[in-house]
Residue frames relative to the residue before (quaternion, step in Angstrom):
aa qw qx qy qz dx dy dz
X 1.0000 0.0000 0.0000 0.0000 0.00 0.00 0.00
X 0.3336 -0.7743 0.5019 0.1930 3.52 -0.76 0.97
X 0.0395 0.7808 -0.6226 -0.0357 3.56 -1.17 0.31
X 0.0998 -0.8082 0.5799 0.0214 3.51 -1.13 0.49
X 0.4796 -0.6302 0.5408 0.2834 3.55 -1.35 0.42
X 0.1064 -0.7794 0.6136 0.0686 3.60 -0.79 1.04
X 0.1630 -0.8020 0.5711 0.0645 3.54 -0.62 1.14
X 0.4486 -0.6775 0.5219 0.2596 3.50 -1.05 0.82
X 0.1059 0.7848 -0.6059 0.0758 3.63 -0.69 0.96
X 0.7307 -0.3869 0.2990 0.4764 3.64 -1.25 0.12
X 0.6650 0.5386 -0.3239 0.4035 3.59 0.94 -0.84
X 0.6758 0.4744 -0.3202 0.4645 3.64 1.11 -0.45
X 0.6220 0.5775 -0.3685 0.3792 3.64 1.04 -0.32
X 0.2866 -0.7562 0.5723 0.1359 3.54 -0.87 1.04
X 0.3484 -0.7155 0.5608 0.2285 3.60 -1.27 0.15
X 0.1894 -0.7469 0.6307 0.0920 3.53 -1.39 0.43
X 0.1326 -0.7755 0.6068 0.1129 3.53 -1.18 0.54
X 0.8677 0.1454 -0.0598 0.4715 3.60 -1.15 0.42
X 0.2080 -0.8042 0.5468 0.1051 3.62 0.17 1.27
X 0.4382 -0.6981 0.5229 0.2170 3.53 -1.24 0.78
X 0.0579 -0.8421 0.5334 0.0551 3.65 0.27 1.14
X 0.8164 0.2795 -0.1318 0.4878 3.55 0.92 -0.70
X 0.6050 -0.5415 0.4030 0.4223 3.65 -1.01 0.52
X 0.7288 0.3274 -0.2692 0.5378 3.66 -0.81 0.94
X 0.5857 0.5894 -0.4041 0.3824 3.67 0.94 -0.33
X 0.1567 -0.7832 0.5888 0.1241 3.65 -1.05 0.52
X 0.1057 -0.7644 0.6306 0.0830 3.46 -1.37 0.34
X 0.3587 -0.6956 0.5711 0.2477 3.63 -1.19 0.26
X 0.1433 -0.7808 0.6076 0.0246 3.46 -0.88 1.15
X 0.1351 -0.7898 0.5913 0.0912 3.67 -0.76 0.85
X 0.3492 -0.7707 0.5045 0.1719 3.60 -0.56 1.18
X 0.6164 -0.5251 0.4191 0.4107 3.46 -1.33 0.08
X 0.6010 0.5023 -0.3521 0.5123 3.59 1.34 -0.07
X 0.5210 -0.6536 0.3956 0.3806 3.62 1.23 0.00
X 0.4758 0.6477 -0.4548 0.3837 3.59 1.24 0.23
X 0.2534 -0.7677 0.5760 0.1208 3.50 -0.94 1.01
X 0.1068 -0.7715 0.6268 0.0236 3.54 -0.99 1.00
X 0.2930 -0.6991 0.6146 0.2185 3.40 -1.32 0.49
X 0.1383 -0.7781 0.6110 0.0471 3.66 -0.70 1.06
X 0.0819 -0.7837 0.6156 0.0085 3.45 -0.94 1.10
X 0.3673 -0.7329 0.5407 0.1885 3.49 -0.94 1.05
X 0.1720 -0.8434 0.5076 0.0375 3.52 -0.39 1.32
X 0.8020 -0.0716 0.1345 0.5775 3.59 0.98 -0.91
X 0.2870 -0.7604 0.5634 0.1484 3.60 -1.27 0.41
X 0.0973 -0.8171 0.5682 -0.0045 3.60 -0.89 0.86
X 0.3903 -0.6738 0.5690 0.2645 3.56 -1.36 0.24
X 0.8291 -0.1778 0.0588 0.5268 3.58 -0.45 1.24
X 0.0383 0.8184 -0.5647 0.0995 3.58 0.59 1.24
X 0.2215 -0.8123 0.5313 0.0944 3.59 -0.95 0.77
X 0.8058 -0.0314 0.0918 0.5842 3.54 0.73 -1.05
X 0.1403 -0.7559 0.6364 0.0624 3.46 -1.58 0.46
X 0.0656 -0.7854 0.6154 -0.0032 3.45 -1.12 0.77
X 0.2978 -0.7665 0.5421 0.1729 3.58 -0.97 0.85
X 0.2960 -0.7674 0.5415 0.1738 3.56 -0.88 0.95
X 0.6885 -0.5372 0.2851 0.3952 3.60 -1.10 0.65
X 0.6824 0.4640 -0.2991 0.4791 3.72 1.12 -0.68
X 0.6635 -0.5373 0.3281 0.4043 3.68 1.08 0.22
X 0.5659 0.5475 -0.4050 0.4646 3.52 1.30 -0.20
X 0.2363 -0.7874 0.5587 0.1099 3.66 -1.20 0.13
X 0.3292 -0.7203 0.5868 0.1686 3.50 -1.44 0.32
X 0.1094 -0.7916 0.6006 0.0251 3.53 -1.05 0.86
X 0.1958 -0.7767 0.5810 0.1442 3.60 -0.73 0.80
X 0.1751 -0.7193 0.6550 0.1517 3.64 -1.21 0.58
X 0.5832 -0.6363 0.3502 0.3638 3.53 -1.03 0.77
X 0.6500 0.5436 -0.3233 0.4213 3.62 1.14 -0.62
X 0.7337 -0.4769 0.2292 0.4263 3.63 1.24 0.18
X 0.5880 0.5868 -0.3806 0.4062 3.60 1.16 -0.21
X 0.0877 -0.7284 0.6746 0.0813 3.63 -1.21 0.73
X 0.1604 -0.7896 0.5905 0.0456 3.44 -0.78 1.26
X 0.2861 -0.6784 0.6501 0.1880 3.50 -1.39 0.75
X 0.1845 -0.7965 0.5738 0.0476 3.48 -0.95 1.03
X 0.4936 -0.6095 0.5088 0.3550 3.59 -1.07 0.47
X 0.6732 -0.4656 0.3797 0.4310 3.47 -1.38 0.12
X 0.6797 0.4679 -0.2893 0.4852 3.56 1.15 -0.44
X 0.5627 -0.6649 0.3295 0.3643 3.62 1.34 0.32
X 0.5337 0.6136 -0.4363 0.3850 3.57 1.09 0.56
X 0.6007 -0.5901 0.4140 0.3459 3.54 -1.18 0.66
X 0.1529 -0.7739 0.6045 0.1106 3.62 -0.85 0.97
X 0.7605 -0.2626 0.2159 0.5532 3.55 0.83 -0.93
X 0.5478 -0.5590 0.4898 0.3840 3.51 -1.37 0.17
X 0.3637 -0.6634 0.5944 0.2726 3.54 -1.20 0.65
X 0.2994 -0.7594 0.5582 0.1486 3.60 -0.80 1.07
X 0.7173 0.4822 -0.3213 0.3869 3.52 -1.40 0.25
X 0.5242 0.6558 -0.4452 0.3114 3.62 1.07 -0.07
X 0.6991 -0.4886 0.3225 0.4106 3.53 -1.30 0.17
X 0.4502 -0.6294 0.5522 0.3103 3.62 -1.17 0.51
X 0.0136 -0.8225 0.5678 -0.0293 3.55 -0.84 0.93
X 0.2098 -0.7204 0.6315 0.1954 3.59 -1.28 0.40
X 0.3110 -0.7317 0.5765 0.1887 3.59 -0.67 1.14
X 0.2298 0.7421 -0.6169 0.1262 3.44 -1.03 0.84
X 0.7917 0.0395 -0.0820 0.6040 3.70 -0.69 1.04
X 0.8293 -0.2077 0.2001 0.4787 3.46 -0.92 -1.13
X 0.6239 0.6150 -0.2883 0.3866 3.39 1.42 -0.24
X 0.3437 0.7136 -0.5660 0.2288 3.59 -1.15 0.40
X 0.7301 -0.2590 0.2504 0.5807 3.66 -0.92 -0.74
X 0.1988 -0.8185 0.5348 0.0674 3.51 -0.99 0.90
X 0.8581 -0.1175 0.0998 0.4898 3.48 -0.79 -1.14
X 0.0884 -0.7224 0.6764 0.1129 3.52 -1.43 0.28
X 0.0808 -0.8089 0.5807 -0.0440 3.42 -0.92 1.17
X 0.1384 -0.7769 0.6115 0.0584 3.57 -0.88 0.95
X 0.3490 -0.7792 0.4919 0.1708 3.56 -0.46 1.28
X 0.6565 -0.5492 0.3331 0.3955 3.54 -1.22 0.44
X 0.6963 0.4404 -0.2673 0.4998 3.62 1.16 -0.52
X 0.2378 0.8125 -0.5081 0.1583 3.69 0.97 0.56
X 0.6015 0.5684 -0.3691 0.4229 3.50 1.10 -0.69
X 0.7143 0.4356 -0.2371 0.4937 3.60 1.07 -0.79
X 0.8015 0.3590 -0.1647 0.4490 3.57 0.82 -1.00
X 0.2702 -0.7708 0.5268 0.2351 3.62 1.17 -0.76
X 0.4988 0.6748 -0.4070 0.3608 3.57 1.32 0.22
X 0.0237 0.7298 -0.6831 -0.0123 3.61 -1.19 0.75
X 0.3467 -0.7010 0.5975 0.1772 3.43 -1.47 0.43
X 0.0583 -0.7794 0.6235 0.0172 3.64 -1.00 0.90
X 0.1401 -0.7549 0.6337 0.0942 3.54 -1.17 0.68
X 0.0637 0.7695 -0.6282 0.0957 3.52 -1.20 0.77
X 0.4486 -0.6583 0.5395 0.2728 3.53 -1.43 0.28
X 0.0420 -0.7696 0.6349 0.0537 3.54 -1.00 0.88
X 0.4714 -0.6586 0.5272 0.2569 3.39 -1.41 0.61
X 0.5272 -0.5868 0.4903 0.3706 3.54 -1.17 0.43
X 0.5221 -0.6859 0.4269 0.2733 3.54 -0.99 1.08
X 0.7273 0.4330 -0.2146 0.4874 3.57 1.17 -0.55
X 0.7910 0.1253 -0.0371 0.5978 3.54 1.19 -0.54
X 0.2670 -0.8213 0.4831 0.1446 3.62 -0.12 1.27
X 0.5608 0.5864 -0.3937 0.4320 3.65 1.25 -0.07
X 0.6757 0.4685 -0.2682 0.5020 3.60 1.31 -0.23
X 0.0054 0.8205 -0.5669 0.0729 3.54 -0.84 0.85
X 0.0626 0.7691 -0.6361 -0.0022 3.64 -1.35 0.29
X 0.5607 -0.5820 0.4865 0.3319 3.44 -1.44 0.32
X 0.1542 -0.7432 0.6479 0.0644 3.48 -1.33 0.58
X 0.1053 -0.7518 0.6386 0.1260 3.64 -1.18 0.53
X 0.0588 -0.7867 0.6142 0.0210 3.54 -0.88 0.91
X 0.2525 -0.6823 0.6391 0.2495 3.52 -1.26 0.35
X 0.0388 -0.7934 0.6074 0.0029 3.46 -1.32 0.56
X 0.4646 -0.6167 0.5580 0.3041 3.51 -1.36 0.33
X 0.1038 -0.7956 0.5940 0.0580 3.63 -0.70 0.98
X 0.1471 -0.7861 0.6000 0.0213 3.58 -0.55 1.35
X 0.1111 -0.8219 0.5564 0.0503 3.60 -0.56 0.99
X 0.1459 -0.6983 0.6877 0.1349 3.49 -1.34 0.50
X 0.7200 -0.4283 0.3004 0.4560 3.58 -1.33 0.12
X 0.8385 0.1523 -0.1047 0.5126 3.67 0.97 -0.46
X 0.7830 0.2198 -0.1626 0.5586 3.58 1.12 0.54
X 0.0574 -0.7997 0.5898 0.0966 3.53 -1.26 -0.50
X 0.2422 -0.7532 0.6013 0.1119 3.51 -1.28 0.40
X 0.3532 -0.6854 0.6158 0.1624 3.45 -1.30 0.75
X 0.1327 0.7812 -0.6056 0.0734 3.63 -0.98 0.83
X 0.7573 0.3459 -0.2486 0.4950 3.62 -1.29 0.05
X 0.1454 0.8040 -0.5585 0.1430 3.60 0.82 0.91
X 0.0130 0.7980 -0.5983 0.0712 3.64 -0.76 1.02
X 0.3751 -0.7264 0.5384 0.2041 3.51 -0.69 1.15
X 0.1070 -0.8178 0.5644 0.0352 3.63 -0.76 0.99
X 0.8243 0.0153 0.0066 0.5659 3.54 1.23 -0.32
X 0.1235 -0.8022 0.5837 0.0216 3.49 -0.98 0.91
X 0.3779 -0.6925 0.5611 0.2509 3.66 -0.74 0.87
X 0.0231 0.8124 -0.5695 0.1229 3.54 -0.77 1.25
X 0.5420 -0.2724 -0.7949 0.0123 1.39 -1.80 1.80
X 0.5351 -0.5436 0.5052 0.4038 3.49 -1.34 0.07
X 0.0851 -0.8140 0.5740 -0.0272 3.55 -0.90 1.08
X 0.6246 -0.5193 0.4112 0.4137 3.59 -1.28 0.15
X 0.6502 0.4814 -0.4114 0.4198 3.53 -1.36 0.30
X 0.2939 -0.7699 0.5529 0.1234 3.49 -1.30 0.42
X 0.6341 0.5382 -0.3471 0.4335 3.62 1.00 0.71
X 0.8166 0.3182 -0.2368 0.4193 3.49 -1.43 0.20
X 0.1928 0.7840 -0.5579 0.1923 3.57 0.77 0.97
X 0.2781 -0.7348 0.5718 0.2363 3.65 0.89 -0.73
X 0.4167 0.7758 -0.4532 0.1381 3.51 -0.14 -1.48
X 0.2869 0.6861 -0.5931 0.3084 3.55 0.66 1.15
X 0.2370 -0.7950 0.5562 0.0486 3.52 -1.13 0.88
X 0.1269 0.7756 -0.6156 0.0572 3.59 -1.16 0.67
X 0.2338 -0.7208 0.6323 0.1614 3.52 -1.22 0.59
X 0.4108 -0.7428 0.4852 0.2097 3.57 -0.79 1.15
X 0.6252 -0.5157 0.3872 0.4396 3.64 -1.13 0.22
X 0.7200 0.4098 -0.2863 0.4813 3.59 1.10 -0.38
X 0.5988 -0.6628 0.2924 0.3415 3.51 1.37 0.77
X 0.5201 0.5708 -0.5084 0.3809 3.64 0.79 0.82
X 0.4326 -0.7074 0.5058 0.2381 3.45 -1.24 0.68
X 0.1083 -0.7935 0.5970 0.0462 3.63 -0.82 1.06
X 0.0315 -0.7875 0.6155 0.0030 3.55 -1.05 0.88
X 0.2998 -0.7334 0.5804 0.1881 3.51 -1.02 0.86
X 0.1080 -0.7802 0.6160 0.0060 3.63 -0.87 1.01
X 0.3679 -0.7462 0.5304 0.1631 3.53 -0.74 1.25
X 0.5783 -0.5995 0.4262 0.3529 3.57 -1.30 0.33
X 0.4179 -0.7417 0.4420 0.2824 3.59 1.29 -0.18
X 0.5399 -0.6449 0.3708 0.3937 3.52 1.42 0.55
X 0.5070 0.6242 -0.4086 0.4317 3.61 1.22 0.58
X 0.4030 -0.7536 0.4559 0.2487 3.69 1.16 0.07
X 0.8440 0.2850 -0.1737 0.4199 3.61 -0.22 -1.22
X 0.5423 0.6239 -0.4152 0.3799 3.64 0.97 -0.30
X 0.5706 0.6058 -0.3700 0.4130 3.55 1.20 -0.56
X 0.7159 0.4102 -0.2358 0.5134 3.58 1.25 -0.42
X 0.5876 0.5817 -0.3696 0.4239 3.55 1.22 -0.17
X 0.3168 -0.7726 0.5178 0.1860 3.54 -0.95 0.93
X 0.5749 0.5823 -0.3529 0.4537 3.48 1.50 0.12
X 0.7054 0.3170 -0.2273 0.5919 3.59 1.37 0.01
X 0.3818 -0.7191 0.5402 0.2131 3.45 -1.25 0.60
X 0.4253 0.6761 -0.4844 0.3569 3.63 1.18 0.47
X 0.8156 0.2120 -0.1866 0.5050 3.49 -1.04 0.78
X 0.6088 0.5623 -0.3471 0.4389 3.53 1.03 0.74
X 0.3504 -0.6263 0.6312 0.2943 3.50 -1.44 0.15
X 0.2035 -0.8050 0.5551 0.0485 3.58 -0.67 1.19
X 0.0350 -0.7749 0.6302 0.0354 3.57 -1.08 0.82
X 0.0269 -0.7991 0.5923 -0.0991 3.38 -0.96 1.24
X 0.5320 -0.5515 0.5099 0.3909 3.44 -1.30 0.06
X 0.6595 -0.5418 0.2868 0.4351 3.69 -0.94 0.54
X 0.6935 0.4521 -0.2787 0.4868 3.65 1.10 -0.53
X 0.6602 -0.5486 0.3273 0.3950 3.59 1.18 0.13
X 0.5607 0.6174 -0.3751 0.4047 3.50 1.30 -0.16
X 0.5645 -0.6339 0.4245 0.3152 3.67 -1.20 0.43
X 0.4169 -0.6853 0.5408 0.2531 3.61 -0.88 0.95
X 0.5118 -0.6762 0.4370 0.2997 3.49 -0.87 0.93
X 0.7188 0.4187 -0.2687 0.4856 3.71 1.12 -0.55
X 0.3136 0.7138 -0.5666 0.2666 3.72 1.12 0.41
X 0.6048 -0.6520 0.3327 0.3136 3.56 -0.99 0.76
X 0.7847 0.2789 -0.1500 0.5329 3.55 1.15 -0.62
X 0.2630 0.8209 -0.4835 0.1524 3.51 1.31 0.41
X 0.6182 0.5472 -0.3678 0.4280 3.66 1.11 -0.55
X 0.6124 0.5621 -0.3773 0.4082 3.63 1.08 -0.38
X 0.3838 -0.7586 0.4531 0.2683 3.52 1.33 -0.29
X 0.7886 0.3703 -0.2443 0.4257 3.56 -1.32 -0.04
X 0.8126 -0.2209 0.1277 0.5239 3.54 -1.09 -0.66
X 0.5651 0.6284 -0.3894 0.3662 3.65 1.13 -0.67
X 0.6294 0.5611 -0.3449 0.4124 3.60 1.12 -0.63
X 0.5971 0.5548 -0.3581 0.4555 3.67 1.27 -0.22
X 0.6412 0.6008 -0.3075 0.3653 3.61 1.14 -0.77
X 0.2473 -0.7422 0.6167 0.0875 3.43 -1.03 1.22
X 0.7721 -0.0624 0.0688 0.6287 3.58 1.00 -0.98
X 0.2036 -0.7795 0.5796 0.1226 3.62 -1.21 0.36
X 0.6975 0.5128 -0.3298 0.3766 3.47 -1.40 -0.04
X 0.4707 0.6594 -0.4404 0.3869 3.47 1.13 0.80
X 0.4347 -0.7063 0.4993 0.2508 3.58 -1.24 0.60
X 0.7805 -0.2034 0.2146 0.5508 3.58 0.27 -1.35
X 0.0800 -0.8303 0.5512 0.0178 3.64 0.28 1.15
X 0.0310 0.8381 -0.5430 0.0427 3.59 -0.47 1.21
X 0.7366 0.3089 -0.2153 0.5618 3.48 1.34 0.34
X 0.0078 0.8278 -0.5479 0.1202 3.60 -0.84 0.99
X 0.3113 0.7499 -0.5496 0.1965 3.61 -0.60 0.90
X 0.4347 -0.6773 0.5548 0.2112 3.52 -1.38 0.57
X 0.3529 -0.6947 0.5698 0.2613 3.60 -1.03 0.70
X 0.7465 -0.4099 0.2643 0.4526 3.56 -1.40 0.01
X 0.6917 0.4710 -0.3047 0.4549 3.61 1.01 -0.48
X 0.6021 -0.5835 0.3662 0.4036 3.58 1.26 -0.03
X 0.4906 0.6639 -0.4273 0.3688 3.58 1.27 0.04
X 0.3689 -0.7398 0.5382 0.1640 3.52 -0.88 1.09
X 0.0508 -0.7540 0.6544 -0.0273 3.53 -1.06 1.05
X 0.0168 -0.7675 0.6407 0.0130 3.49 -1.17 0.75
X 0.1842 -0.7375 0.6233 0.1837 3.46 -1.35 0.41
X 0.0579 -0.7860 0.6143 0.0383 3.65 -1.09 0.57
X 0.5421 -0.6072 0.5035 0.2897 3.38 -1.42 0.59
X 0.3545 -0.6919 0.5889 0.2210 3.52 -1.03 0.91
X 0.6920 -0.4429 0.3712 0.4326 3.49 -1.38 -0.08
X 0.7204 -0.1486 0.1713 0.6554 3.60 -0.13 -1.31
X 0.7946 -0.1040 -0.0390 0.5968 3.50 -0.06 1.49
X 0.6651 0.5030 -0.3823 0.3982 3.54 -1.41 0.04
X 0.2039 0.7665 -0.5711 0.2115 3.50 0.79 0.94
X 0.2251 -0.8286 0.5082 0.0672 3.61 -0.93 0.91
X 0.1707 -0.6773 0.6990 0.1534 3.34 -1.53 0.38
X 0.0764 -0.8418 0.5334 -0.0332 3.59 -0.45 1.22
X 0.3012 -0.6753 0.6427 0.2005 3.48 -1.27 0.80
X 0.3025 -0.8051 0.4912 0.1382 3.50 -0.52 1.18
X 0.0848 -0.8042 0.5865 -0.0453 3.52 -0.60 1.48
X 0.5847 -0.6014 0.4105 0.3577 3.58 -0.73 1.02
X 0.8960 0.0765 -0.1073 0.4240 3.49 -1.18 0.97
X 0.5099 0.6726 -0.4240 0.3282 3.67 1.19 -0.03
X 0.3205 -0.7245 0.5800 0.1896 3.48 -1.34 0.56
X 0.2925 -0.8037 0.5075 0.1043 3.57 -0.68 1.22
X 0.6391 -0.6680 0.2468 0.2906 3.51 1.26 0.51
X 0.5845 0.6145 -0.4228 0.3194 3.61 1.02 -0.48
X 0.6806 -0.2135 -0.7008 -0.0111 1.85 -1.88 1.51
X 0.3569 0.7395 -0.5016 0.2722 3.59 1.20 0.36
X 0.7913 0.0594 -0.0325 0.6077 3.63 0.94 -0.77
X 0.1526 0.7220 -0.6680 0.0957 3.50 -1.33 0.49
X 0.4212 -0.6599 0.5578 0.2756 3.54 -1.35 0.62
X 0.6651 0.4134 -0.3476 0.5156 3.53 1.12 0.38
X 0.4250 -0.6862 0.5181 0.2829 3.72 -1.24 -0.06
X 0.5968 -0.5303 0.4335 0.4179 3.53 -1.25 0.05
X 0.5951 -0.5747 0.4098 0.3843 3.54 -1.13 0.57
X 0.5849 0.5714 -0.3847 0.4284 3.60 1.05 -0.45
X 0.5736 -0.5931 0.3875 0.4112 3.54 1.12 -0.40
X 0.4743 0.6496 -0.4307 0.4093 3.54 1.34 -0.18
X 0.3846 -0.7200 0.5333 0.2220 3.50 -0.91 1.03
X 0.2276 -0.7025 0.6608 0.1343 3.52 -1.33 0.65
X 0.4924 -0.6484 0.4750 0.3339 3.65 -0.87 0.85
X 0.5106 -0.6531 0.4834 0.2812 3.48 -1.11 0.77
X 0.6804 -0.4996 0.3546 0.4022 3.63 -1.18 0.41
X 0.6266 0.5681 -0.3149 0.4306 3.58 0.98 -0.99
X 0.6774 0.4969 -0.3341 0.4274 3.64 1.03 -0.50
X 0.7716 0.1740 -0.1558 0.5916 3.62 1.14 -0.15
X 0.1432 -0.8422 0.5156 0.0656 3.55 0.25 1.38
X 0.4964 0.6241 -0.4858 0.3578 3.73 1.07 0.08
X 0.6556 0.4613 -0.3047 0.5144 3.62 1.28 -0.22
X 0.5284 -0.6380 0.4672 0.3090 3.46 -1.09 0.84
X 0.3252 -0.7589 0.5387 0.1674 3.68 -0.77 1.03
X 0.5227 -0.6021 0.4860 0.3578 3.59 -1.10 0.54
X 0.5417 -0.6177 0.4772 0.3118 3.53 -1.40 0.52
X 0.7478 0.0003 -0.0014 0.6640 3.49 1.30 -0.72
X 0.0041 -0.7633 0.6437 0.0542 3.57 -1.14 0.59
X 0.3161 -0.7671 0.5427 0.1303 3.49 -1.28 0.60
X 0.1575 0.7319 -0.6582 0.0788 3.46 -0.99 0.98
X 0.4387 -0.2352 -0.8353 0.2333 1.63 -1.12 2.21
X 0.7158 -0.4989 0.3265 0.3635 3.42 -1.39 0.46
X 0.2695 -0.7305 0.6004 0.1827 3.64 -1.21 0.55
X 0.2394 -0.7976 0.5049 0.2271 3.59 1.27 -0.47
X 0.0064 0.8732 -0.4863 0.0310 3.55 0.65 1.31
X 0.0533 0.7678 -0.6325 0.0872 3.45 -1.25 0.88
X 0.7885 0.1721 -0.1975 0.5565 3.51 -0.69 1.13
X 0.0402 0.8125 -0.5756 0.0834 3.65 -0.97 0.84
X 0.0953 0.7924 -0.5994 0.0615 3.51 -0.95 0.91
X 0.2663 -0.7346 0.6067 0.1463 3.52 -0.82 0.98
X 0.3588 -0.7846 0.4622 0.2049 3.60 -0.30 1.21
X 0.0246 -0.7956 0.6038 -0.0427 3.52 -0.93 1.10
X 0.4371 0.7030 -0.4332 0.3564 3.64 1.34 0.41
X 0.4988 -0.6486 0.5012 0.2816 3.47 -1.44 -0.14
X 0.5475 0.6345 -0.4302 0.3356 3.60 1.12 -0.47
X 0.7393 0.2452 -0.1785 0.6012 3.58 1.04 -0.69
X 0.1680 -0.8402 0.5055 0.1019 3.49 0.35 1.21
X 0.6986 0.4893 -0.2952 0.4305 3.61 0.79 -0.81
X 0.6836 0.4926 -0.2526 0.4756 3.50 1.33 -0.26
X 0.3644 0.7371 -0.4986 0.2745 3.61 1.23 0.11
X 0.8056 0.2465 -0.2215 0.4910 3.53 -0.82 1.09
X 0.5428 0.6090 -0.3929 0.4245 3.55 1.30 -0.18
X 0.3648 -0.7320 0.5351 0.2113 3.58 -1.10 0.76
X 0.1695 -0.7768 0.6015 0.0778 3.52 -1.02 0.88
X 0.1379 -0.8143 0.5624 -0.0394 3.46 -0.81 1.28
X 0.3066 -0.7229 0.5834 0.2075 3.59 -0.85 0.94
X 0.2015 -0.7728 0.5968 0.0766 3.50 -1.05 0.95
X 0.3505 -0.7464 0.5444 0.1538 3.58 -0.85 1.12
X 0.7873 0.2821 -0.1603 0.5243 3.53 0.37 -1.24
X 0.6734 0.4842 -0.2933 0.4754 3.62 1.07 -0.56
X 0.2852 -0.8045 0.4908 0.1746 3.59 1.29 -0.06
X 0.6478 0.5204 -0.3268 0.4503 3.49 0.80 0.90
X 0.3740 -0.6528 0.5975 0.2773 3.48 -1.38 0.30
X 0.1688 -0.8425 0.5115 0.0094 3.52 -0.58 1.21
X 0.2004 -0.7931 0.5688 0.0857 3.60 -0.64 1.15
X 0.0900 -0.7852 0.6096 0.0611 3.59 -0.94 0.96
X 0.3392 -0.7195 0.5719 0.2005 3.50 -0.90 0.89
X 0.2960 -0.8346 0.4539 0.0990 3.51 -0.18 1.36
X 0.7585 0.3790 -0.1607 0.5051 3.48 1.29 -0.67
X 0.2592 0.7827 -0.5261 0.2083 3.55 1.30 0.49
X 0.6912 -0.5338 0.3113 0.3748 3.57 -1.12 0.63
X 0.7895 0.2839 -0.1302 0.5284 3.52 0.88 -0.94
X 0.7257 -0.3833 0.2212 0.5268 3.60 1.24 0.53
X 0.7322 -0.4439 0.2783 0.4351 3.56 -1.24 0.26
X 0.0467 0.7961 -0.5985 0.0767 3.54 -1.00 0.73
X 0.5178 -0.6046 0.4834 0.3642 3.67 -1.08 0.69
X 0.1335 -0.8242 0.5499 0.0219 3.40 -0.92 1.11
X 0.7981 -0.0154 0.0167 0.6021 3.60 1.33 -0.33
X 0.1153 -0.7680 0.6293 0.0307 3.46 -1.30 0.68
X 0.1344 -0.8024 0.5815 -0.0062 3.56 -0.74 1.24
X 0.0436 -0.8563 0.5132 -0.0389 3.55 -0.50 1.11
X 0.1148 0.7758 -0.6204 0.0020 3.67 -1.02 0.56
X 0.6838 -0.5691 0.2925 0.3507 3.54 1.00 0.96
X 0.6648 0.4471 -0.3385 0.4936 3.70 1.10 0.61
X 0.5341 -0.5975 0.5116 0.3100 3.52 -1.24 0.73
X 0.1952 -0.7853 0.5785 0.1032 3.53 -0.79 1.00
X 0.2085 -0.8150 0.5353 0.0755 3.59 -0.68 1.15
X 0.8403 0.0314 -0.0025 0.5412 3.57 0.95 -0.67
X 0.1185 -0.7741 0.6174 0.0743 3.62 -1.16 0.63
X 0.0873 0.7959 -0.5972 0.0479 3.60 -1.02 0.78
X 0.3746 -0.7052 0.5593 0.2225 3.44 -1.16 0.78
X 0.3544 -0.7560 0.5217 0.1751 3.62 -0.74 1.07
X 0.5284 -0.6078 0.4408 0.3963 3.64 -0.99 0.45
X 0.5943 0.5212 -0.3887 0.4734 3.63 1.20 0.05
X 0.5563 -0.6432 0.3621 0.3819 3.59 1.24 0.04
X 0.4966 0.6031 -0.4654 0.4161 3.60 1.21 0.05
X 0.3909 -0.6645 0.5805 0.2619 3.51 -1.46 0.24
X 0.1285 -0.7994 0.5856 0.0401 3.62 -0.69 1.02
X 0.0980 -0.7858 0.6106 0.0072 3.54 -0.95 1.01
X 0.1880 -0.7452 0.6259 0.1327 3.61 -1.17 0.56
X 0.3340 -0.7482 0.5433 0.1829 3.47 -0.81 1.00
X 0.5437 -0.6529 0.4315 0.3031 3.59 -1.13 0.72
X 0.8425 0.3125 -0.2005 0.3904 3.41 -1.58 0.26
X 0.7542 -0.4169 0.2646 0.4328 3.52 -1.27 -0.05
X 0.7671 0.2722 -0.2244 0.5358 3.51 -0.84 0.87
X 0.3318 0.7689 -0.4874 0.2471 3.61 1.35 0.17
X 0.2749 -0.7995 0.5179 0.1303 3.59 -0.79 0.98
X 0.3369 -0.6581 0.6157 0.2727 3.45 -1.21 0.42
X 0.0036 0.8093 -0.5872 0.0093 3.57 -0.70 1.04
X 0.3303 -0.7148 0.6022 0.1315 3.51 -1.17 0.98
X 0.1051 -0.8063 0.5811 0.0351 3.49 -0.70 0.97
X 0.0052 -0.7841 0.6144 -0.0874 3.63 -0.84 1.23
X 0.5885 -0.5324 0.4378 0.4225 3.57 -1.15 0.33
X 0.4825 -0.6505 0.5088 0.2919 3.60 -1.01 1.01
X 0.5154 -0.5933 0.5123 0.3462 3.55 -1.21 0.62
X 0.3592 -0.7062 0.5542 0.2551 3.58 -1.03 0.65
């Protein structure tokens, strides 16, 4: 597997004109690839975290403090979804991902991730994934039949690196990304599900063909290990799972997920510890799976969507990554001759938390933090 360092230079920086201050405003964004996009401000949120599109064109947005919004097909708030989990926002934790499986029209099932505190020690926390039935009305909806399908274990101190991204594969397995909780070594421990990609049946039971199922216990959940903080997860058109994860100080990664492989953290990374202590690069220890792409300087990736629409015909199959510290939407050519490579960067001075492809073929992004806007990206008129 190939990998490369991508350095930020003047050539990679896009430009933007006329900021969208009010809902309905538009602006033109010129990417580093000279592609011009029209960005339309659809709605505004407080600390939005995730977005999911419903089959009827409406969508759901989560806010870290616990609210789940139902949006119209035009991206406007209709109402809060009731019946969701009670959460306490702290640090990077709170309400997280929401995922709508392909069979939602038949099952009504969605998946939700959030962070819970330990009942006996409030300093301890961990992520949880629950399934639920979402019953929709023309202007709202309710969650019921909440069922815990996965728990991050063990609960530990600190309020970072939960990961807790969710996806259902084309062959109907539930995948969950679990961060290392800023504890480093659990990513290599088979007795903990921190720093792992998890594979389960949809009801939370263990698939018989998981690679470490004979080990029993937590190890039976594990699909891959050696991850740091995976904050983006999607499947390509062939059903291949890809995830991205934040490196330590630089060295952010895009990884092709291969059954049972070890991705090396914290033994290897193309970044270093924030303390200044160097970490050996992947190439020094080829026993570990190397990233397909890595970034130095860091982009701080969050949110990931592999484009499957028709509006941007030339971009079908490309991966779109939200950048926090880089304040950019980053396009990766997944089918480049020598392996995936960054192909475009689109900037308008905001941290990007989430990326989603709409059923209309538009690209939707959520900006981070309070006042985070939902932006719809379309090709600019020539």
